[in-house]
N, C-alpha and C positions, 0 to 999 in steps of 0.2 A: 718559437723554437722550430725553425725550418718549415713552418706551415702557417696557414691562416685559418685552418679549421678549428683550432683549439683556443682561439683568442677569447678572453673573458674581459669585459669592460671592468676597469678598476684594478686589474692585475697586470703589472709590467715587470719585466726582468731586464736589468742592465748588467754590464760586466762588473758592477761594483756592489749592487744591492737589489733587493726586491722593493717594488713600489705598490702600495695599496691605496687606492683612491687618491692618487697624486702625492702621497707622503711616503718617503723612504721608511722602511721598517727593518728590524732585526728579528725575524721569527724565532721562536723557541719551540722546538718539537720534542715531544716525549713519547717513547715507545710503550704502547700498551697492547697486548694481544687479546683481542676480544674473546677468542676461543679458549684462552687460558684463564679467563675471569668469569665467574658466574654472572649470567645476564642481569640478575637482580642487583648486582653490584656496579653495573656500568655507570649509572648516573652518579653514584657516590664517588667512584674513582675519578670520573671526569670533573666533578666539582673540586676534588682534592687537587687534581692537576691544575685546574684554573687558579685555585688559591695559591699554588706553588709558582705561578707565573708562566706556566706553559700556555702557548697560544695555538699550537698545532698538535694533533694526535696522530702518531704514525703507528701502523699496524701491519705486520705480515698477514697474508692470507694463505693459510696452510691447505694446500690441495689434499694432503694426507688426512687432515681433520675432517674435511668436507666429503671426500669421496673415497672412503676406505675400500668400498667394493664398487667396481665399475658399473655404471648404470643406476647407481643408487645415491645420487648426490643428496646431501643433507644441509639444510639451512634453517633448522629449527633451533629453539633454545638459544644458547650462547653461540651458535653458528650462524645466526641471522645477521650477516654483515650489513645488509641494507638497514635493518633496525639499529645497528650500531652506529652507522653514519648519521641516522636521524638523531640518536642520543647525543652525538658530538655536536651537531648543529644546535640542538636544544640547550646544550651547555655553553654555547657561544664559542666553540672551538672549530678551527679548520681541520681537515683530514688529509693525510697522505696514506694511500693504500699501496703496500709493497706486494704486488701480485705474483711475483716469481716468474715462471712456475717453480723454479728451484729457489728456496729461500734460506736454507741452512738453519739458523736459529736454534741450534742444538737439537734438531728434530731428526727423527728416523728418516733415512734416505734423503736428508736435506729438505724434507717436506714432500717428496714424491710418495704417493701410495705404493704399496708393494707391487701391485699389478703394473704400475708404470715403470718402476725400477727394474722389474723382470722382463719388460717388453723388449723384443729384439730390434731395438732402434739405437741410433747414436744420440744419446741424451744431450740436451743443451746445445744442439746444433740445428742447422737448417735441413736436416734429414726429413724428407717429406712424411715418413711414417711417424716420426716424433711430432712434427707439426700438426698432424691430424689429431694426436692426443691432446695437444695444447689447445687446438681450436675447439675441441669438445669441451674442455675445462673452462676456457674463457667464455664460451657461450652459456654454460651453466651459471658461472659467476655473474655475468652481465644480466642474466635473467633475474637473479635475486636482487641485484642493485637497482633494477627497474628505472634506469635513466638518471640515477643519482650521480653516476660517474660519466658526466657529459660536459661540454663546454659551459653550459649555463647551470650545471648542478653544483652541489655543495662540496664535492671532492676537489681539493686544491691541486693535488699532484698524484702521479702514479710512478712507482719505482718498477723498473723492468729487471727481472732476474736478480742475482746478487753474487758479488765476487766472481764475475765472469771477466777473464783477463785478456783474451786474445781473439774474440769473435765479435768485432763491432757490427758486422753485417747481421748477425743473429739478433742483436738488440733492435736493429731497424725492423727486422722481420716480426719480432714480438710486438713492436709498436703497431705495425700494420694489422696484425691479428687482433690485438686489443681493440683497435678502431673498428675493424670489421664486425667484431662482436657487439659493438655499441658502447665501448668504454674509452673515454678520453678525458683529459684534464688540461688546464693551461700550462702545468709544469710536468715534464717528463724527467725522471731522474735515474741515475745509475751509480753504483759504488765505484769509486775511482782508485782505491788504494791498491798497493801491489803493482804499481806501474801499469794499471789496466789500460788497454787500448780501446777507447770509446769512439763512437761515430761522431765526428765533428758536427756541432750545432744541433744534434738530435736529442741530446740528453744533458741535463745539468749534472756535472760531476760532483759527487758528494764524498767527503772524507770521514775519517774516524780518528780516535785517539784514546787508547787504553793505557792506564798507568801500571797495569799488571795484567796477567792473564793465566787462565787455567790451561791454555793450549801448549805450553812449553813443558819440557820434561821435568819430573819431580826434583831432580838434582841440579837443575839449571839455575845459575845465579840470576839476579835481577837483570833482565835483558835490556840492552841499549835502546831497542825500539820502544820499550816502556819508559825508560828513564828520560828519553828525549822530550816527552810531553810535559815535563816539569820545567822546561826552558821556553823562552820566547824565541820564535823562529818564523821564517817565511817559507819553510818547506812543509807542505800539508800532507804529503803522502805518509802512509804507515805501512811499511813492507811486512810488518809482523802479523797483521790481522789476517787470519785465515791461512797462514803459512803451513800449519800442520795438515790442514785438509788438502791444500795444494800438493804437499809432499805425498800424502797417502794416496791421492788420486793421480799422481804423476803428471800434475799440471804445472807448467812453468809460467811464472809471471812474465808479462811482456818485457822485452829487452829495453834498455835505455835508462835504467836507474829510476830513482824516485821521481814521481810526477809532480810538477808544480801546477797550480791552477791555470786553466786555459785563459787566455786573454779575453775570451768571449764571455766568461762567466765569473761570478764572484766566488771567493773562497767560502765554502759552506760545508757543514757536517751533518751526518745523520747518525753517527755512532760514536759520540763522546761517551766515555765510561760513566753511566749512571750508577754503576756498581761493578760487580764481577760475578760471573757464574762459578759454580763449584764442580769440578770434576773429581772422580774418585782419587786419582793419583796426585792431583795438585789442587789446593784449597786456599786461594787468596782471600783475604778479608780486608778490603780497602776501608779506610776511615772516611768520615764525611769530609774532612779537610783534604784527603787525597783526591777525592772526586772533584771537590770544588776548585782545587788548584789547577787541574788539567783544564777545566772549563774556563777559569779565569785567564790562563795563559792564551787560550784560543781567542778570547775577546781581544786581548792585547795584541795578538798576532794579526788582527784584521778581520776576524770572523764576521760574515754577513748573515750567518744562520747557525744557531746553536741547536744541535740535535742530539738527544741522549738515547742510549741503549744500555740497559732498560731504564725506564722511568718508573714503571709500575710492574712489579712481579706478578706471578700467577701460579697456576697448577695445571700440569698437563692433563688432557682428557684421559680417562681410564681406557685401557686397551689390553687385550690378552697378550699381544705381542710387545706392548710398550711402544710409545711414540717418541721416545727420546733417542738422541744420538748414543751409540754404544759400540763397543768392540764387536759385538755379535753381528752388527750390520756393516762392519768394515771401517768404522770411523776410529780415529786415533784416541778418542776419549770415552770413558764410561761416565755418563751423566746420571743425575738422580732420575728415578723413574717417573716421579710425579712432581716434586717440588721444583719450582722455577722462581725462587725468591730473588736471586741475582744480587742480593745485598743492595737492592734498588732504593731510591728515595722513598718510594711507597712499596713496602715489601709484599710478599705473598698474602699476608694477613690483612693488608690495607693499612698497616700502621706506618707512620712516617719514621724514617731513620734520620741519623744526624745529618746526612747529606741534603735532606729535604730543606732544612732551614738555611744551610750554607748556600745552596743554589738559589733559594728564594730571594735572597738579598741581591744576587747578581741579576736575577730576572726583573726585579723591581727597578734596578738601574737601567736595564735595557728598555723597559717600558717607558721610562721617563725621558731618557736621553738617546734612545736608539735612532730617532730620525736625524739627529745631529751627528751621532757617532757613525752612521752609515756613510756620511760624507767625509769621514776622517780616515785616510790611509794610515797604515802602521809603519812606524820607523823604529829601527833598532839603534842602540847607542854605539859609539865608536869603539868602546872597550866592552867586549862580550866574553862570556865563558868560552874556553877553548875546547870544550867537549863535555860529554855527559859525566865525566869523572871530576869536573871542576866544582869544588864546593866552597871556593873562596871568592869568586867574582859575583857581584850582586846581579840579580836577574831583573831587568826592567825594560820597559818599552813605552813608546809614545804613540797615541793616536791623535792626529791633529789635522785640521784643514788649513793650517798655516797661520790662523788668527787665534784659535782657541783649541782646547783639546783636553785629554785626560792622560795622566801619567800612571802607568801600571807597574806595580812592584809585586814580585812573587818570591817568597823565601820559605818554601816548604818542599820537602820530598819525603817519601817513606824509605825505610830500609837502611839508607845511608844517612846518618845524622848530619845536619848542617850546624855550624857554629853561629852564635850571635854575630851579626855583621856590624862592625864598629864604624862610627863616624861617617854615616852616609849623608851626602848632599848632592843634589841633582842640578845640572845646568841644562836648560832647554832654550834653544834659539828658535824663535818663530819666524814667520815669513817676512815680517817687517823689520827684521834684524833686532827685535826686542829680545833680550836675554833675561830669563827668569832663573834665579838662584834660590832653591828651596830645599829644606827649611832655612830660616835665617842663620841658624848655626847647626853644625853637624849633629845627627841623631843616630842612635843605635837602632838597628832593625832586628826585632826579636824573631826567633824561629817561629814559623806558623803565620807570619804576616802576609796577608793578601790586601793590596791597596789599589785604589783607583782614585787618584787625587785630581780634582778639577783644576784646570788652568784657564784663566780668562773666561770664567763662566759667571753670569749674573752680576757683573760688575766687580768680581773679585779678581785679583791677580792670580792667586792660588789659594788652596786650602790643603793642609796636611791631615785630612781625614777623608774617608771614602765617600763619594757621592752615592746616596741611596735613592732619593726621589725628590720631586718638587711638588709641594702641595699648593693647589690654587687658592686664591683669595684676593681681596683688595690689595694686600701686600703678599706676594708669594713667599712660601717658606721652603728654603733649601735644607733638606735633611741630610746630615752627614753622620757617619759612624766612625768612632775613634778606634785606633789600633792599640793593643796593649803596649805600653812603654813609649809611645810616640806622642809628644805634646801637640795639641791641636793649635795650629797657627792659621790665621787668615791674613792675607795681605790685600790692602785696598789702596791704590795709588802709591804703592811703595811703602806704606805704613803698615807695620806688622802688629797684629793684636793676637793675644792668646785667649782661647776660649776654654771654658771648663764644661765637660759633658754633663748633661742633666736632662730634665724633662720640661724645661722652660726655654723658649727661644730667646735669641739676642737680636735686637734690631741693629744691623750693621750699616744699613743705609736707609734712607726714607722709602726705598722701593724694595727692600729685601730683609726678611727675617732669616736667621740661621738657627737650626735646631741640631745640636750635636748629641747623639746617643752614645753611651759608653758601650764597650764590647759586649758585656753581658746582656744589656737591654736590647742591643741590636739582634741578638739571637732569637728574641721573641717578637720581633717586629714583623708585621704583615702590611702589605700595601694592596688595598682593594681597588682594582681598576674597574670601576663601575660607571665610568663616564665623568665622575667628579673627582675621583682619586682620594682615598682616605687612608690615613696611617693608623693602624691598630697595634696594640700591645697585648699579647696573651701567651701564656705558657701552654694553653690548651689548644687542641686542634680546631682550626677555623676553616670553614668552606663558604662559598657563595656561588651563585650563578650570575647570569647576565643582569638580573634585577638588582644585584648588589645586596640582597638580604643575607645577613651573616648568620650562620649556624655554628654553634660551638659544641664539641663533644668532650666529655670528661667523666671520670669515675666519681668526681665530687662536684661541687658547684663551681662552674667556670667563672673566670673573671676576665673581662675584656674591656680595655680602655681605648677610646678613640680620641684622636687629636682634633681640637676645634680651632682652626686658624683664626677665626674672628675673636674668640676669647683668649687665644694664645695659651691654651692649656689642654691637658688631657681630662676627659670626663668618662664616667662609666657608660658603656653601651648597654641599654636596657635589653634584658633577655627574658623571654617567656619560658618558664619551666616546662618540662615534659608532662604529658597527661599521666595520671595514675600515681601509685605510691612511689616514693623515692627510696631506693635501696642503695646504700653505700656498698657497692659490690666489689670489694677487694678482700681476698682471703686465700689461705693455703689449702690445697686439696689434700685429701688423704691418699697415701701411696702404699700399696701392698705388693711385695714381690710374690708372684704366684708361680714363677719358674726361674731358677737361677740360670745364669749364663753358662755356656760350655767352658770347660777348662782348657787352657793352652790353645787358644785360637791360632790359626796359622799366621805366620808373618806375611804371607802373600797368598793370593787365590789364583795365581796365573798371571801371565803378561801378554800384551799385544804390542808388537813393535817396540818392545822394551819398556812399556808403561804398565803399571799395575792395573789389573782388572778387578772390578767389583765382584763380590761373591754372587753366586746364583741365588735365586729366591729359596731354593730348597736348602742350601747351606745356611743362609740367613735364618730361616725358620728353625733349623736344627740347633744353632749355636747362640741365638739371641736370648737374652733374659726377657721375661715378660712381667710387666708391672701393671696392676690394675689401679686406675685413678678414680677416686670417689669425689664427686663434685657436689657442692650445695645445690639445693633444688632450684634456686634462682638462676643458676648457670644456663638453664635451658630456656629462660624467658627471652623471647625474641626481641622484646623492647630494650633489653640491656645489651644485646649484641656482644656477648661476652667473649673474651680472649682467654687463652691460657698461655702463660709464660713458663717455658720448660728450661730448667737449668740442668744440664746433663753433660756427660763426657763419654767418649767411646769412639766407634768407627761409623756405624750407620744406625739410624733410628727410624722407626715407622710409628705413626699414630694411627690406631685402628678404632673404628666405631662399629660395634657389633660384628667384629671380625673382618670388616672391610677396611683396607688401607686407604686412608683419606689423604695423607701426604707423607713425605719422607725427607730425610736430611742427612747429609754427610757432615760429620762433626768438624768444626773449625774454631771452636771456642766462643762463637757468637751466641747470643740468646736466641731461643727458638720460640716464635710467636705463632699461634694457630688460632684462627677464628672458628669458634665452635659451631656457629650456624653454617658456615661454609663447609665445615668438615662433616656436616650431616648429623650433628649431635642433637638428641631429642630426649624428652623426659623418659627415664627408665633405660636409656641406652648404656651399653657396656663400653667403657673407654679404656683402652690399653695402650701402653707404650712399650715397644719392643726395641731393645738396644743390643747391638752386636759389639762386643768389646774390641778394642784395638790393641794388637800386640805391640809391646814396647820396641821390638825390632823392626816394625814396619817402616818402610822407606817412603810412605806417602808424604808429600810436602804439606806442612802445617804452618800457620802463623807462629811467630817466635814464642809467644806465651803458651799457646796450645802445645807446641813441641816440647817446651820445658816441662809441662805437666805430664806429658806422655813419658818422658824419660824418667820422671820421678816415680812412676807406677811400678808395681811389683809384678813383672811379667806381662800383664795386660791391664788396660785401663777400661773401667766400666763404672759409671756412677749416674744415678738419678737423684739429684740433690734436693730439688724442690719443683713443685708445680703450683704456680700462683694463678688464681682465677681473678680476672678483672672484668667487671661489668661497667658499661658506659652508658650515660644518658646523653641525649641530644637536646640542646636548648636552641631556640630560634630568636633572632632579633625581634623584639616586641614591635608590632606594627601600630601606627597611630600615635606613637610617642616620639618626641624629638630625641636626638642623640644625647642631648644634655638633660 
């Protein structure tokens, strides 16, 4: 990247893909902020990310978190970024550090400490006075990293700044300052959305894609910039990301319209929606399928790098002033003071959401077929949708090298329902003028279908089920997943055969077995990439590290099945139970209202730039109902790592332990999960839930079901319906025993 200092053997970047040790790869990066996650959870989260198919961990480095007071940098506890890099390496994951110095990330001042924000300098420019501050910070950061961020260190890439649109020379300066401080990496990146003007050849442009967002006005309809991500396209820019902050700071995006990928670099992303944050005025709640559809379309579009924001949620560090983006600090959104769940695949509590399993299947596909897929450009059909309002034209794309490929179908979007697509049949002409017509007779495409059908793979002409993985063996096993309502066909030499999904493979040629999982079984499928690649089935949470030893976590006795290609069947994976007594830790907590909510809460607490503001802490404390929660004794047992699942309704809730707020939540109708250990719960602690009612006349934007519930309330909505306690045991794959 315009230099020879950062070359790392085994890492190459072409204008089409990344190469690792001579093999093209499609990296999968997931955002996890080490300073928003307890240090004792890092290893666990990283194992969860690895089991979800993530290969690269990305993290912002918050200047604000580290140097709240000038001259007093902190790198202790969960601020030890060097130790975090070590934990990633131990988990077998690459690292991208997004060092800013301005990062945004819904943080106060965009991540600047107050003393930097208040300094008489021209921020985010080459003003020498500002660069002196940056030089000081980069030196402190480099000192903690201690050589880990160097050409031969474990850090794969460095992102400079964030959402900087019109100062390419400043990015070059930041690159120089990072190097002078002792930080470098083989990849340098920058965000490219909003028509950003980036320095040619100096940084890898990275894009994003959010299917919804908290940053538009509460009364705004589903924005075209969001809707566009549910279609196949070769336009990678997203002018909507950060548009509210640009407007608030009077920053214009660079002229010239949406930016398409540079001919020098492959199309890559760092901010596909892993979920969506919650602002006070607007509270989107994406489903797992919403998240998976955007990611699926990007793969079909030709993505060479899948990057998610967020992949793992967290909790903001406590601070008297608050470290969140807020109206009080001039930002257009009031964000939660502590909770940063982001509806991510791994939420604030560390529990997997629906999107985790949806994305896991895509990542297994990329692990198995990514080296071939990287060589396959994307093509769009002759007949395409005529805009984001088109709900009648089928959405599909092809990735092919001219000889083989994958056909991608996407038929889902939120908010505006799609009809069942009738009588679909696809015609694909390959480079040797061979034409494939599939399926053999037209089929209906059900709403919610995401498909990636293999073409000319492993001796097949085609299959009308999605490729998941290939299991090694004397005879390899191609694993496919069926879609609801679509008959599974395979064609070999022009002869079409129908397969029935099940748990037993079919020998389709002497050199290939095919295993077809039905849609429900596919949802509990895991592919362990441990050098040998194993297919596991379990409804419980599984994790593993580089050694491939599987752990299962469950409130009951977990069940894990592993596929044995030699025996051509699934067998039980032997698991060793946890030490100590076994407690079936699921039950309801006792709830006592110890103070009622205030009557007739206001419809609004003020506005900023036309957007509703969250109430102050004093107002919240005055009007919120207070409920004491009584938990069973075992809830404080660290070995059970208990959660509480809170079913509630209202405006804002806080969970407090001995009077200290551990986390908070704006209500959007979603379940609220809190890890008791992370919240600081201990034997004898007082646990209280404080709920501020929501006035029925409030104009905050809610998901449809939550909005309907609000309208049905009598004046104001306030409910604490249940608190369920869930204790979980961890089981580990028994050593010294064969999988069968």
